[in-house]
Residue, then its C-alpha position, 0 to 999 in steps of 0.5 A: m864860839r868867837s868869844f870863847q876862843i878869845g876866853t881860851i886864849a885870855v886864860l891861858a896868857i894868864v896861865v902862862l904868865c903866872l908860871s913864867i913869874l913863878i919860874s922867875a921868882s925861883s930862879a932869882t939869885g942875890a938881891e933879886a931872891k931879897i925882892a922876890g915879889l917884885l919883878t926885875v925888867s928882865d923877869i918882864i921882858q922873859s914872861i912877854n916874850v913867853l906869853a907872845v910865843s904862846v898866843t902865836l902856837l894857839v893862833v898856829a893851832r888854830q889855823v892847821a885846824i881850820a885847813n884840816k877842816l876846809a881839806n876834809a871839805q874838799i875830799l868829801r866834795d871830791r868824792f861826791e863829785m866822783y860818785w855824780r859822774v859814775a852815777s851819770i855815765k851814759i855808754d853811747d852806741q858808738e861804745v856799743t858798736s866798737m865792742m861789737r866789732d872788737p870785743d878784745r878791748s874789752f877784757l872780755d873773754r872770747e868764749r863768754f862773748e860769743t856765747y851772752y853778749k855777741h847778739d844783745p847790744e843791751r847786755i854790752r852797754d851794761y857791761l860797759y857800764y858795770g866795767k866803769l862803776y867797778e873800777y870806781l867801787a875799786f878805786l873806793h875799796a884801794l881808798k879804804e885798803m890804805g885807811v882813808k875814810d868814807p865819807l859815806g860810811p863803812n858800810w856802804l862799799p860792801l853793800w853796794a857791791r853785794d847789790l851788784a854780785s847778782n848781776p851777771e854783767f858786773l860779774d863778768a866785769n870782776d873777773q875781766y878786771r881781776p888781775y887789775y884790781p884783785k883785792f876789790a876782786e876777793l871782795v866781790d867773790k867773797i861777797k857773791n859766795t856769801t849771797k848764793 
């Protein structure tokens, strides 16, 4: 790889040098035109300048390519770090107790809380977990809408949402977070309606 880069730079330098010689020879006037086969001092200086600028541009282009690869690697690392943080979420007893005391803090509809969650701490725990997972997925959906490529591919977010669309706690999170993430809520609704 390294020899390929050096070879490419050398070939480009020779091409630029030849082009500059041809341009210099064709623009020669008077006495210079009579000795078109010979280079003057000014022609040599111009050729060296063109060569130096060309090599500098190649080095800058290579540095930009390396910087882009590093930035993409960092983005990928950050996305996987976010994924593993979400995957390792643990809802503790204090959060469950807090929601049982004050269900309005969870954005849940009061009637839904009374009929489905009130007497089942595990359902509350699941709802809190799926609420956090929902926000993560909504964030990924927003990135996708902005045109940011997903390192895991374009299909895994809809597949994950499809798998979760049959879960009542996830659907409750979808209903409750809808005003905050309307586009992702539409995606979940669409998936939910097609999987029935």
